[in-house]
N, C-alpha and C positions, 0 to 999 in steps of 0.2 A: 504495500500500498504506498503509494508515494506523501510526502509530507501535505502536498495540495489537497488530494484525499482525506487525508486527516482533517483537515483543516475544514474541508468542506462535510463533513461526517459529524464533528463534535457542534460546529456552529448551529448546523440544522436540528439539535436538540434543543427545546425549551428553555427558553431563561440564560441559555450558555453564552458565557463571554470570554474575550480572549484577552490576555496581557502577556509582552511578551519582558519575562525577567530575567534572572540567573543568567546569564551572559550569553542572552539569545534564544532562549527554552520560549517555546511558545505552552502555554498554561491557558488549561482550560478549568473555567468556575462556574459554577449555578451557587446563586446566591453567594455570592465570595468566596464560596467552598472550593479548594480544589478536587477535581473529578480526573484529569488527566493532563499529561506532560510530554511534550513533545521536541525530539529537536535536543537535549541533554547528551549528550554525545553521539548522539543521531540517531538514538532510540525513542523507544515511543514507552509509556508507563502509565497504568493506570488501577484503580482501585476494583478489586473484585469479589465476591462472597468468598465467603469460610472455604466452601467445599471446592469453586474452583481454583480458590488460590493452593490449596493440598494440592489438586490433580494436577496442577499447569506445573506445581514447582518440583513434586515430585516427579512426574513423567520426563522432565526435563524441556517441556515446551515453551516454559520461561522461567526466569527465572526473579526470585524474591529482588524487592525492588530496593535497591540502596535508600537507609534511614528512612523509608516505608515499610517495611516489610513487616514491620511488628501492626501496623492497620490493614495487611491485607492486601499490598500492591505489587503487582508482577511488574518484571517490565522483559522489553523485549529488544534485541540488540542493532536489527533488523527488520525493520517492518515494509521494506519492500516484501519480502519471503512471506509474508502473511497473507492470508485470503482476505481480501477484503469484507467479505459478507461477513467472515466472521468477526472481524475486528468491528467493523460497525456494530452487531450485536454487541461485543463485548464493551462498547463506548458506549453506548445506548444503557447496559447495564450501572454501570460505572455512574453514569450520573444519577441515573434512577437510587441505587444507593447514597448518593450524600445528597440529593434534594430531599429522600427522606427524611435524614437528620436538621432537616432546615425548620422552622417554626412553621406553623400556623397559617402563621400573616404571613410570612417571607414564598411561603410556596402558592398564595393565592394572590398575594402581588405580583411573583411571577408567571401565574397563569397555570400551576400545577396543579 
């Protein structure tokens, strides 16, 4: 999946925003909370469910994301090698997991 496709997929999600920080990384947020990071050393990181974290990291599909593994984030070094449809689904899930942690008021303001 190309950086442009990642950008399009993330920004298509309700209430999603993007900021560039940490040395040029594209940080995708919902309600001010991060759900995905692209470009950090050329890779892609995002939040996953507890079960997905175990499956992805134990199978070697992904590795625990540096500094974020305790919060069940995974990292892929080469997003271009990933199936775009799978990545879009993973990003939707990441967005949903983070959006669920927002207050009811925040979710209503974002149209979630």
